[in-house]
FIBA-242595 format. One record per residue (C-alpha): residue in one letter; x, y, z. Coordinates in Angstrom, 1 decimal. Example, Ala and Ser with C-alpha at 12.3 -4.5 7.8 and 13.67 -1.06 7.14 Angstrom:
BEGIN
site aa->A; east->12.3; north->-4.5; up->7.8
site aa->S; east->13.7; north->-1.1; up->7.1
***
This chain:
BEGIN
site aa->M; east->64.4; north->87.8; up->104.7
site aa->I; east->67.1; north->88.6; up->106.9
site aa->S; east->68.6; north->92.1; up->105.2
site aa->I; east->71.8; north->94.1; up->106.7
site aa->P; east->72.0; north->95.6; up->109.2
site aa->K; east->71.7; north->99.2; up->109.4
site aa->G; east->75.2; north->101.4; up->108.5
site aa->T; east->77.0; north->98.3; up->106.9
site aa->K; east->77.7; north->97.0; up->103.7
site aa->D; east->78.2; north->94.1; up->102.2
site aa->V; east->81.7; north->94.3; up->99.2
site aa->T; east->80.7; north->91.5; up->96.9
site aa->P; east->83.0; north->89.9; up->94.2
site aa->Y; east->81.9; north->92.4; up->92.0
site aa->E; east->83.7; north->95.4; up->93.7
site aa->S; east->86.4; north->93.8; up->95.8
site aa->Y; east->88.5; north->94.4; up->93.2
site aa->K; east->88.3; north->98.5; up->94.2
site aa->W; east->89.3; north->97.8; up->97.2
site aa->H; east->92.6; north->95.2; up->96.9
site aa->Y; east->93.7; north->98.2; up->94.4
site aa->V; east->93.8; north->100.6; up->97.6
site aa->E; east->94.9; north->98.4; up->100.2
site aa->D; east->97.9; north->97.2; up->98.1
site aa->T; east->98.9; north->100.6; up->97.1
site aa->A; east->98.5; north->101.7; up->100.7
site aa->R; east->100.2; north->98.6; up->101.4
site aa->R; east->103.1; north->99.1; up->99.0
site aa->V; east->103.4; north->103.0; up->100.0
site aa->A; east->103.9; north->102.5; up->103.3
site aa->A; east->106.3; north->99.7; up->102.8
site aa->T; east->108.8; north->102.4; up->100.7
site aa->F; east->108.7; north->104.5; up->104.0
site aa->G; east->109.5; north->101.6; up->106.4
site aa->Y; east->106.4; north->100.6; up->107.7
site aa->S; east->105.1; north->96.9; up->108.1
site aa->E; east->102.2; north->95.7; up->109.7
site aa->I; east->100.0; north->95.2; up->112.9
site aa->R; east->97.4; north->93.1; up->113.4
site aa->T; east->95.4; north->93.6; up->116.9
site aa->P; east->91.8; north->92.3; up->117.7
site aa->T; east->88.9; north->92.7; up->116.9
site aa->F; east->87.8; north->93.4; up->119.9
site aa->E; east->89.0; north->94.4; up->123.0
site aa->H; east->88.6; north->95.4; up->127.4
site aa->T; east->86.5; north->98.5; up->127.3
site aa->E; east->88.7; north->99.6; up->129.6
site aa->L; east->91.2; north->100.2; up->126.6
site aa->F; east->89.7; north->102.8; up->125.3
site aa->L; east->87.9; north->104.5; up->128.1
site aa->R; east->91.4; north->105.2; up->128.5
site aa->G; east->93.7; north->105.6; up->125.6
site aa->V; east->90.5; north->107.6; up->123.7
site aa->G; east->89.0; north->109.3; up->126.6
site aa->E; east->85.7; north->109.1; up->129.1
site aa->T; east->84.6; north->112.6; up->127.7
site aa->T; east->84.9; north->112.0; up->123.5
site aa->D; east->81.9; north->111.4; up->121.6
site aa->I; east->83.4; north->107.7; up->120.7
site aa->V; east->83.2; north->106.5; up->124.8
site aa->N; east->79.7; north->108.6; up->125.5
site aa->K; east->77.8; north->107.7; up->122.3
site aa->E; east->79.0; north->105.4; up->119.5
site aa->M; east->81.1; north->101.9; up->121.2
site aa->Y; east->79.5; north->98.2; up->120.5
site aa->T; east->79.9; north->97.1; up->124.5
site aa->F; east->79.2; north->94.3; up->125.6
site aa->L; east->79.8; north->91.6; up->128.5
site aa->D; east->81.1; north->88.5; up->127.4
site aa->K; east->80.0; north->85.4; up->129.1
site aa->G; east->83.5; north->85.6; up->131.9
site aa->N; east->80.9; north->88.7; up->132.8
site aa->R; east->83.5; north->90.9; up->131.3
site aa->S; east->83.6; north->94.1; up->129.7
site aa->M; east->84.4; north->94.5; up->125.8
site aa->T; east->84.2; north->96.6; up->122.8
site aa->L; east->84.9; north->96.4; up->118.9
site aa->K; east->87.0; north->98.4; up->118.0
site aa->C; east->86.0; north->101.6; up->117.5
site aa->E; east->90.0; north->103.4; up->117.0
site aa->G; east->93.0; north->101.4; up->115.4
site aa->T; east->96.0; north->103.5; up->117.4
site aa->A; east->94.8; north->102.9; up->120.7
site aa->G; east->95.0; north->98.2; up->120.3
site aa->V; east->98.9; north->99.8; up->118.9
site aa->A; east->99.6; north->100.8; up->121.7
site aa->R; east->98.4; north->97.5; up->123.9
site aa->S; east->100.3; north->95.7; up->121.7
site aa->F; east->103.3; north->98.1; up->121.6
site aa->I; east->103.1; north->97.1; up->125.9
site aa->E; east->102.3; north->93.7; up->125.7
site aa->N; east->104.9; north->92.2; up->122.8
site aa->G; east->107.8; north->94.1; up->124.1
site aa->I; east->108.1; north->96.6; up->121.1
site aa->G; east->109.6; north->99.3; up->123.0
site aa->A; east->112.1; north->97.2; up->124.0
site aa->L; east->113.4; north->96.7; up->120.1
site aa->P; east->115.4; north->99.1; up->118.7
site aa->Q; east->114.0; north->102.6; up->117.8
site aa->P; east->111.7; north->104.2; up->116.3
site aa->T; east->109.1; north->101.3; up->115.7
site aa->K; east->107.4; north->102.0; up->112.4
site aa->M; east->104.0; north->100.2; up->112.0
site aa->Y; east->100.5; north->100.5; up->109.3
site aa->Y; east->97.1; north->98.5; up->109.4
site aa->I; east->94.1; north->98.1; up->107.4
site aa->T; east->91.2; north->97.0; up->110.1
site aa->P; east->87.8; north->96.9; up->110.2
site aa->V; east->86.0; north->99.3; up->113.2
site aa->F; east->82.8; north->100.0; up->114.6
site aa->R; east->81.1; north->103.3; up->116.1
site aa->Y; east->76.8; north->103.5; up->116.9
site aa->E; east->76.2; north->106.6; up->115.1
site aa->R; east->73.9; north->108.5; up->112.3
site aa->P; east->74.8; north->106.6; up->108.9
site aa->Q; east->76.2; north->108.9; up->106.6
site aa->S; east->78.1; north->109.0; up->102.9
site aa->G; east->81.8; north->107.8; up->103.5
site aa->R; east->80.9; north->106.8; up->106.8
site aa->L; east->79.5; north->103.6; up->108.3
site aa->R; east->78.8; north->102.1; up->111.5
site aa->E; east->81.7; north->98.6; up->110.5
site aa->H; east->83.5; north->100.8; up->108.1
site aa->H; east->87.5; north->100.3; up->107.9
site aa->Q; east->91.0; north->102.2; up->108.2
site aa->F; east->94.0; north->102.5; up->106.8
site aa->G; east->96.5; north->103.9; up->109.7
site aa->V; east->99.9; north->104.4; up->110.4
site aa->E; east->101.9; north->104.7; up->113.7
site aa->L; east->105.0; north->105.8; up->113.7
site aa->Y; east->106.4; north->105.3; up->118.1
site aa->G; east->110.1; north->106.1; up->119.5
site aa->S; east->110.6; north->109.4; up->118.4
site aa->T; east->109.6; north->112.9; up->119.2
site aa->S; east->111.0; north->114.5; up->116.2
site aa->P; east->109.5; north->117.2; up->114.3
site aa->F; east->111.0; north->115.2; up->111.3
site aa->A; east->108.7; north->111.9; up->112.9
site aa->D; east->105.3; north->114.2; up->112.1
site aa->A; east->106.9; north->115.4; up->108.7
site aa->E; east->107.2; north->111.8; up->107.6
site aa->V; east->103.6; north->110.5; up->108.2
site aa->I; east->101.8; north->113.6; up->107.1
site aa->L; east->104.5; north->113.2; up->103.8
site aa->L; east->103.4; north->109.4; up->103.6
site aa->A; east->99.2; north->109.6; up->104.0
site aa->K; east->99.9; north->113.2; up->101.3
site aa->R; east->102.0; north->110.0; up->98.8
site aa->L; east->99.7; north->107.7; up->98.9
site aa->I; east->96.4; north->109.8; up->98.8
site aa->E; east->98.2; north->111.5; up->95.1
site aa->T; east->99.1; north->108.0; up->93.9
site aa->L; east->95.6; north->106.6; up->94.5
site aa->G; east->95.5; north->110.1; up->91.9
site aa->I; east->93.5; north->112.8; up->94.2
site aa->T; east->95.5; north->116.1; up->94.1
site aa->E; east->93.8; north->118.5; up->95.0
site aa->L; east->94.2; north->118.4; up->98.9
site aa->E; east->94.2; north->120.8; up->101.8
site aa->L; east->96.8; north->120.1; up->104.5
site aa->N; east->95.2; north->122.1; up->108.0
site aa->L; east->98.1; north->121.9; up->110.6
site aa->N; east->97.5; north->122.2; up->114.8
site aa->S; east->99.5; north->121.7; up->117.6
site aa->I; east->96.7; north->121.1; up->120.9
site aa->G; east->99.6; north->121.6; up->123.1
site aa->C; east->101.4; north->119.1; up->125.9
site aa->G; east->99.9; north->118.6; up->129.9
site aa->T; east->102.1; north->121.7; up->130.6
site aa->C; east->100.7; north->124.2; up->128.5
site aa->R; east->97.3; north->123.1; up->128.4
site aa->K; east->96.1; north->123.8; up->132.0
site aa->G; east->96.4; north->127.5; up->130.4
site aa->Y; east->94.3; north->126.8; up->127.7
site aa->N; east->91.9; north->124.1; up->129.6
site aa->A; east->91.3; north->127.6; up->131.9
site aa->A; east->91.4; north->129.7; up->129.3
site aa->L; east->87.9; north->127.2; up->127.9
site aa->K; east->86.5; north->127.0; up->131.1
site aa->D; east->86.3; north->130.7; up->131.8
site aa->Y; east->85.1; north->131.4; up->128.1
site aa->F; east->82.2; north->128.9; up->128.1
site aa->R; east->81.2; north->129.0; up->131.3
site aa->A; east->79.7; north->133.0; up->130.8
site aa->R; east->77.5; north->130.6; up->128.3
site aa->A; east->77.0; north->127.6; up->130.3
site aa->E; east->73.0; north->127.4; up->129.6
site aa->E; east->73.3; north->127.9; up->126.1
site aa->L; east->75.8; north->124.6; up->125.9
site aa->C; east->74.1; north->121.2; up->125.1
site aa->P; east->74.0; north->118.7; up->128.1
site aa->V; east->77.2; north->116.5; up->127.1
site aa->C; east->79.0; north->119.8; up->126.5
site aa->R; east->77.9; north->121.0; up->130.0
site aa->E; east->79.1; north->118.4; up->131.5
site aa->R; east->82.5; north->118.3; up->129.2
site aa->L; east->83.1; north->122.1; up->130.4
site aa->D; east->84.7; north->121.4; up->133.7
site aa->K; east->86.1; north->117.5; up->132.5
site aa->N; east->87.6; north->118.1; up->129.4
site aa->P; east->86.2; north->121.5; up->127.8
site aa->L; east->88.8; north->120.9; up->124.6
site aa->R; east->86.2; north->118.3; up->123.8
site aa->I; east->83.1; north->121.7; up->123.0
site aa->L; east->85.3; north->122.7; up->120.6
site aa->D; east->84.5; north->118.8; up->118.3
site aa->C; east->80.8; north->118.8; up->119.0
site aa->K; east->78.5; north->119.0; up->116.1
site aa->E; east->75.6; north->120.4; up->117.7
site aa->E; east->74.7; north->123.4; up->115.7
site aa->R; east->74.4; north->125.6; up->119.1
site aa->C; east->78.1; north->124.7; up->120.6
site aa->A; east->79.5; north->125.2; up->116.9
site aa->A; east->78.3; north->128.7; up->117.1
site aa->I; east->79.8; north->129.2; up->120.7
site aa->A; east->82.8; north->127.8; up->119.7
site aa->K; east->83.8; north->129.7; up->116.6
site aa->D; east->84.7; north->132.8; up->119.3
site aa->A; east->86.5; north->130.9; up->121.8
site aa->P; east->90.6; north->131.1; up->123.0
site aa->V; east->92.9; north->129.8; up->120.3
site aa->V; east->95.1; north->127.0; up->121.4
site aa->T; east->98.6; north->128.2; up->119.7
site aa->D; east->97.9; north->131.2; up->122.3
site aa->Y; east->99.0; north->129.3; up->125.0
site aa->L; east->101.4; north->126.7; up->123.4
site aa->C; east->104.7; north->126.3; up->125.4
site aa->D; east->107.9; north->127.1; up->124.5
site aa->D; east->108.4; north->123.2; up->123.6
site aa->C; east->105.3; north->122.9; up->121.8
site aa->R; east->106.0; north->126.4; up->120.1
site aa->T; east->109.1; north->125.2; up->118.8
site aa->H; east->108.4; north->122.0; up->117.3
site aa->F; east->105.1; north->122.9; up->115.5
site aa->E; east->107.4; north->126.1; up->113.9
site aa->A; east->110.0; north->123.4; up->112.9
site aa->L; east->107.4; north->121.1; up->111.5
site aa->Q; east->106.4; north->123.4; up->109.9
site aa->T; east->109.4; north->124.9; up->108.1
site aa->I; east->110.3; north->121.0; up->107.3
site aa->L; east->107.1; north->121.0; up->105.4
site aa->K; east->107.9; north->124.2; up->103.5
site aa->N; east->111.4; north->122.4; up->102.8
site aa->E; east->109.2; north->119.5; up->101.2
site aa->G; east->107.6; north->121.9; up->98.8
site aa->V; east->104.0; north->121.2; up->101.0
site aa->S; east->101.9; north->123.5; up->101.5
site aa->F; east->100.0; north->123.7; up->104.0
site aa->A; east->97.4; north->125.9; up->106.4
site aa->V; east->97.3; north->126.7; up->110.2
site aa->N; east->94.3; north->126.2; up->111.4
site aa->P; east->93.6; north->126.7; up->115.1
site aa->K; east->90.1; north->125.5; up->115.8
site aa->I; east->91.7; north->121.3; up->114.8
site aa->V; east->91.6; north->120.1; up->118.0
site aa->R; east->90.8; north->116.2; up->116.9
site aa->G; east->88.1; north->114.1; up->118.5
site aa->L; east->90.6; north->112.0; up->120.4
site aa->D; east->92.0; north->112.7; up->123.7
site aa->Y; east->95.4; north->111.1; up->123.2
site aa->Y; east->96.1; north->113.8; up->120.8
site aa->T; east->99.0; north->116.3; up->122.4
site aa->G; east->100.9; north->118.7; up->120.2
site aa->T; east->100.9; north->117.8; up->116.5
site aa->V; east->97.2; north->117.5; up->114.6
site aa->F; east->96.3; north->117.8; up->111.2
site aa->E; east->93.7; north->117.1; up->108.8
site aa->F; east->93.6; north->116.3; up->104.8
site aa->I; east->91.0; north->117.7; up->103.0
site aa->S; east->90.0; north->116.8; up->99.7
site aa->T; east->88.2; north->119.7; up->97.9
site aa->S; east->87.8; north->118.1; up->94.8
site aa->I; east->83.9; north->116.5; up->94.3
site aa->G; east->82.4; north->120.1; up->96.1
site aa->A; east->81.8; north->119.7; up->99.4
site aa->K; east->84.7; north->119.6; up->102.0
site aa->G; east->85.5; north->116.0; up->103.1
site aa->T; east->88.2; north->115.0; up->105.2
site aa->V; east->89.9; north->111.9; up->103.9
site aa->C; east->93.2; north->111.9; up->106.1
site aa->G; east->93.1; north->112.7; up->109.9
site aa->G; east->96.2; north->112.5; up->112.5
site aa->G; east->98.8; north->113.8; up->114.7
site aa->R; east->101.4; north->113.1; up->117.8
site aa->Y; east->99.7; north->111.1; up->121.0
site aa->N; east->102.6; north->111.0; up->123.1
site aa->R; east->100.9; north->109.9; up->126.6
site aa->L; east->99.2; north->107.1; up->125.0
site aa->V; east->101.1; north->104.3; up->126.0
site aa->E; east->101.8; north->105.5; up->129.6
site aa->E; east->97.9; north->106.3; up->129.8
site aa->V; east->97.1; north->102.4; up->128.9
site aa->G; east->100.2; north->101.2; up->131.1
site aa->G; east->103.3; north->101.6; up->129.6
site aa->K; east->106.2; north->103.3; up->129.7
site aa->P; east->106.2; north->107.0; up->128.3
site aa->T; east->107.0; north->106.6; up->124.8
site aa->P; east->106.5; north->109.9; up->122.7
site aa->A; east->104.1; north->108.6; up->119.0
site aa->V; east->102.4; north->110.0; up->115.9
site aa->G; east->100.3; north->108.7; up->113.1
site aa->F; east->96.9; north->108.8; up->111.3
site aa->G; east->94.3; north->107.0; up->110.3
site aa->M; east->92.2; north->107.1; up->106.9
site aa->G; east->88.8; north->106.5; up->106.1
site aa->L; east->88.9; north->103.2; up->103.0
site aa->E; east->85.3; north->103.7; up->102.1
site aa->R; east->85.7; north->107.7; up->102.0
site aa->L; east->88.4; north->107.1; up->99.9
site aa->I; east->86.7; north->104.7; up->97.1
site aa->M; east->83.9; north->107.4; up->97.7
site aa->V; east->86.6; north->110.4; up->96.7
site aa->L; east->88.1; north->108.4; up->93.7
site aa->E; east->84.6; north->106.6; up->92.8
site aa->A; east->83.5; north->110.4; up->92.2
site aa->L; east->86.0; north->111.5; up->90.3
site aa->G; east->86.8; north->109.0; up->88.1
site aa->L; east->89.6; north->107.9; up->88.8
site aa->S; east->90.8; north->104.3; up->88.2
site aa->L; east->90.4; north->101.6; up->91.4
site aa->G; east->92.1; north->99.0; up->89.3
site aa->S; east->89.8; north->96.3; up->86.9
site aa->P; east->87.6; north->92.7; up->88.5
site aa->E; east->90.0; north->89.6; up->88.9
site aa->T; east->88.9; north->87.2; up->86.2
site aa->P; east->91.3; north->84.4; up->84.8
site aa->A; east->93.2; north->84.6; up->82.2
site aa->V; east->92.0; north->82.3; up->80.3
site aa->Y; east->88.9; north->80.2; up->79.9
site aa->V; east->89.4; north->76.7; up->78.7
site aa->A; east->85.9; north->75.6; up->76.5
site aa->P; east->85.1; north->71.3; up->76.1
site aa->L; east->83.9; north->71.0; up->72.7
site aa->S; east->81.8; north->68.4; up->73.8
site aa->E; east->80.6; north->66.7; up->77.4
site aa->A; east->83.0; north->63.6; up->76.6
site aa->L; east->86.0; north->66.1; up->77.6
site aa->R; east->85.0; north->67.8; up->80.0
site aa->G; east->87.7; north->65.6; up->82.1
site aa->Q; east->90.2; north->66.7; up->80.0
site aa->A; east->89.6; north->70.4; up->79.9
site aa->F; east->89.4; north->70.4; up->83.5
site aa->S; east->92.6; north->68.5; up->84.0
site aa->L; east->94.5; north->70.9; up->81.6
site aa->V; east->93.0; north->74.1; up->83.8
site aa->G; east->94.3; north->72.1; up->86.3
site aa->K; east->98.1; north->72.0; up->85.0
site aa->L; east->97.4; north->76.0; up->84.3
site aa->R; east->96.6; north->77.1; up->88.1
site aa->L; east->100.2; north->74.4; up->89.0
site aa->A; east->101.9; north->76.6; up->86.8
site aa->G; east->100.3; north->80.1; up->88.4
site aa->V; east->98.1; north->80.9; up->85.7
site aa->S; east->95.2; north->81.9; up->86.0
site aa->A; east->92.6; north->79.8; up->84.9
site aa->D; east->88.9; north->78.3; up->84.3
site aa->T; east->86.4; north->76.4; up->82.6
site aa->D; east->83.1; north->74.8; up->82.5
site aa->L; east->81.7; north->74.0; up->86.2
site aa->A; east->77.6; north->74.2; up->84.5
site aa->D; east->77.4; north->71.6; up->81.8
site aa->R; east->76.9; north->74.6; up->79.3
site aa->S; east->76.9; north->73.7; up->75.6
site aa->F; east->79.8; north->75.0; up->73.9
site aa->K; east->77.1; north->77.9; up->72.6
site aa->A; east->76.3; north->79.1; up->75.9
site aa->Q; east->80.6; north->78.7; up->77.2
site aa->M; east->80.9; north->81.6; up->75.0
site aa->K; east->78.4; north->83.7; up->75.5
site aa->Y; east->79.7; north->83.3; up->78.8
site aa->A; east->83.4; north->83.6; up->78.6
site aa->N; east->82.4; north->87.1; up->76.4
site aa->K; east->80.5; north->88.5; up->79.7
site aa->K; east->83.0; north->87.4; up->82.2
site aa->G; east->85.7; north->89.0; up->79.8
site aa->Y; east->87.6; north->86.2; up->79.7
site aa->R; east->91.2; north->87.5; up->78.0
site aa->Y; east->91.8; north->84.5; up->76.3
site aa->L; east->89.7; north->81.1; up->75.2
site aa->I; east->90.6; north->77.8; up->74.0
site aa->A; east->88.2; north->75.6; up->72.2
site aa->L; east->89.1; north->72.0; up->73.4
site aa->G; east->88.0; north->69.0; up->71.0
site aa->E; east->88.9; north->65.9; up->69.6
site aa->D; east->90.7; north->67.0; up->67.5
site aa->E; east->92.8; north->69.5; up->69.6
site aa->L; east->93.7; north->66.3; up->72.1
site aa->R; east->95.1; north->64.1; up->68.8
site aa->S; east->97.9; north->66.5; up->67.4
site aa->G; east->98.6; north->68.1; up->71.0
site aa->T; east->97.6; north->71.6; up->70.0
site aa->V; east->95.3; north->74.4; up->70.5
site aa->Q; east->94.4; north->77.3; up->68.6
site aa->L; east->95.0; north->80.3; up->71.4
site aa->K; east->92.4; north->83.0; up->70.9
site aa->E; east->92.6; north->86.7; up->72.3
site aa->M; east->89.0; north->87.4; up->73.2
site aa->A; east->89.4; north->91.2; up->72.5
site aa->S; east->91.0; north->91.1; up->69.0
site aa->G; east->89.5; north->87.7; up->68.2
site aa->T; east->93.1; north->87.4; up->66.8
site aa->E; east->94.1; north->83.3; up->67.4
site aa->R; east->97.6; north->81.9; up->67.2
site aa->A; east->98.4; north->77.1; up->67.0
site aa->V; east->100.4; north->76.4; up->70.6
site aa->A; east->101.9; north->73.1; up->71.6
site aa->I; east->99.3; north->72.2; up->75.4
site aa->V; east->102.7; north->71.3; up->76.6
site aa->D; east->104.0; north->74.5; up->76.2
site aa->L; east->100.8; north->76.6; up->77.1
site aa->P; east->101.3; north->77.3; up->80.7
site aa->K; east->104.8; north->79.1; up->80.1
site aa->T; east->103.2; north->81.1; up->76.8
site aa->L; east->100.1; north->81.7; up->78.9
site aa->G; east->102.7; north->83.2; up->81.2
site aa->E; east->104.7; north->85.0; up->79.2
site aa->L; east->101.4; north->87.2; up->78.3
***
């Protein structure tokens, strides 16, 4: 037997309805905020992620699925959603259209990392991107969209953590302070962070090694180094959120794991199931479009892991919809009537009614057992008498009640139920 690759998961027909429920809810909430879907390729040129995500990040250093194609070009499976959207924004001339541009995506993401609860080597993300606005109201909008989606799904015990990691101007002073701090204990850092010390000391704050995390605990905080513009923007965002009744905590330790972030960064943490878990993270990336070859364009957005979100919903016992079972089962009473049952089901389907019939040559008794196990809402037993009279008994499976319905009226009757 060939087994599934480590760090991947099948979504079987018996649980796919959960994904439909979450994805449909995400699409509906995004639409109420004026966002439209964008779809980008599953793989991109590796250079896109090197320039956009950053060569000093864990994703680029350790986690990307990179390969040479038959033209000897380096390609990488999508390791996050935002860089591909930025490339598409440039390549398709979206920046020439009226701004801001509001987009969302639902996409697979590939990272070679240790599989853990809610995070797989192939997982899926819902994300939103707002391009073309520097306003703190844009930051607030994407935060409110994330909050609305999470709460619409039923998760109410949330913590919103905010930070600002500054722009290119104030980052210089902060990077210098970090270098001074970490150089004093450079020998204690992991080999990767020793390399980061000169290239990008901010990434040391995101290291998952225990020794590096312990050293970083007392490192300088970025909010002490913000320039006037960044501080004004961050304070304005906090005022907007307070006016909207959104509670939050300023957490200067949040830096996010991607180099393209500038200014606002945020995370939503679920506290409902014991151990805290990030269910959503995002922020501003005002330099990303320029980094990957476009004109300077401000942007803000977030990403949300669907596996982790579904895991939290299941742990809380919250609704994830119900299995998608056809509404009515047409059971022929004899072998000779299978063709008539098949034709009747076809007419119902053409009328938009979800219907099914026997495809396994079962006896009528076996069909009854099958219909019960599958959970059909209604049953029609089709025999010679029903065909002669043109009337069938429509049985509601849950209650057992029946009512006579003319065969010609079945599409209309079932469509109204």
